C-alpha positions in Angstrom: -86.9 22.2 -0.2 -85.0 18.6 -0.8 -83.1 20.0 -3.8 -79.6 20.7 -3.0 -79.2 24.5 -3.9 -75.4 25.5 -3.5 -74.1 28.8 -4.8 -70.8 30.5 -5.8 -69.8 33.6 -7.6 -70.4 32.2 -11.0 -73.1 29.5 -10.8 -75.8 28.2 -8.9 -76.4 24.2 -8.7 -79.7 22.8 -8.4 -80.4 19.1 -7.8 -83.9 18.4 -8.5 -83.7 14.6 -8.7 -84.7 14.1 -5.1 -88.1 16.2 -5.7 -88.8 14.1 -9.0 -88.1 10.9 -7.2 -90.7 11.6 -4.5 -93.2 12.8 -7.4 -92.6 16.3 -6.8 -93.1 19.0 -9.4 -89.6 21.0 -9.6 -91.0 23.7 -12.1 -91.6 26.2 -9.4 -88.3 25.6 -7.5 -86.7 25.9 -10.7 -88.0 29.2 -11.8 -87.6 30.7 -8.2 -83.9 30.0 -8.6 -83.7 31.2 -12.1 -85.2 34.5 -10.8 -82.3 34.6 -8.2 -79.4 33.9 -10.5 -78.3 37.7 -10.7 -76.2 37.1 -13.8 -74.9 33.7 -12.6 -75.3 30.2 -14.6 -77.5 27.6 -13.4 -76.2 24.2 -13.2 -79.3 21.8 -13.0 -79.2 18.0 -11.9 -82.0 16.0 -13.3 -83.1 12.4 -14.0 -83.8 13.1 -17.5 -82.8 15.9 -20.3 -85.6 18.8 -19.5 -86.3 19.6 -22.7 -89.2 21.7 -22.3 -87.5 23.7 -19.8 -84.7 24.2 -22.1 -87.3 25.9 -24.4 -88.7 28.0 -21.9 -85.3 29.4 -20.4 -84.0 29.5 -24.2 -87.0 31.9 -24.8 -85.8 33.9 -21.7 -82.3 34.6 -23.3 -80.5 31.8 -21.8 -77.9 29.3 -23.6 -77.9 25.8 -22.4 -75.4 23.0 -22.5 -76.8 19.4 -21.6 -74.6 16.5 -20.7 -76.0 13.1 -19.8 -73.4 12.1 -16.9 -74.8 8.6 -16.4 -77.8 6.3 -17.7 -80.2 8.0 -15.4 -78.7 11.6 -14.8 -78.2 14.6 -16.6 -76.3 18.1 -16.0 -77.6 21.0 -17.7 -75.9 24.4 -17.6 -78.2 27.4 -18.4 -76.0 30.6 -18.8 -77.8 33.9 -19.4 -76.9 35.8 -22.5 -74.2 38.2 -22.2 -72.5 36.3 -19.4 -69.1 34.5 -20.0 -69.6 30.7 -19.6 -66.7 28.7 -18.3 -63.9 28.3 -21.0 -64.4 24.5 -21.1 -68.2 24.7 -21.5 -69.3 24.9 -25.1 -72.4 27.2 -25.7 -75.3 26.6 -28.1 -74.6 29.8 -30.1 -72.6 29.9 -33.3 -69.4 31.7 -33.9 -69.5 35.2 -35.7 -69.4 35.0 -39.5 -66.2 36.2 -41.0 -65.6 39.8 -41.8 -66.0 40.4 -45.6 -63.0 41.3 -47.4 -63.0 44.6 -49.2 -63.2 44.3 -53.2 -60.1 44.7 -55.0 -59.6 47.9 -56.9 -59.8 47.2 -60.7 -56.7 46.8 -62.5 -55.6 49.8 -64.4 -54.4 48.8 -67.9 -50.8 50.0 -68.6 -50.2 52.9 -71.0 -48.3 52.3 -74.0 -46.0 55.3 -74.8 
């Protein structure tokens, strides 16, 4: 496999640019890497934004953040649902809605004596 695949405790880096440059299809390599994530994030380096892959992995419960890092290079972080993404990385989820405030009790009229 020509793709760089380095690992740490929170993420796996997979560079598929060399595979694509050789005309190879990286999908099976990517999906094998996804299968071995064990709760970690996948950081994918590609020569384009992998929009179809974003859809496939979103359907499997991943959130993603795509960043164009040069004219011809993209870095996409796929984070499994329930995992804590790095603090500096925004996710594709919305913040929770604010809690509704309880209704105020109706005012009681003052009694005249």
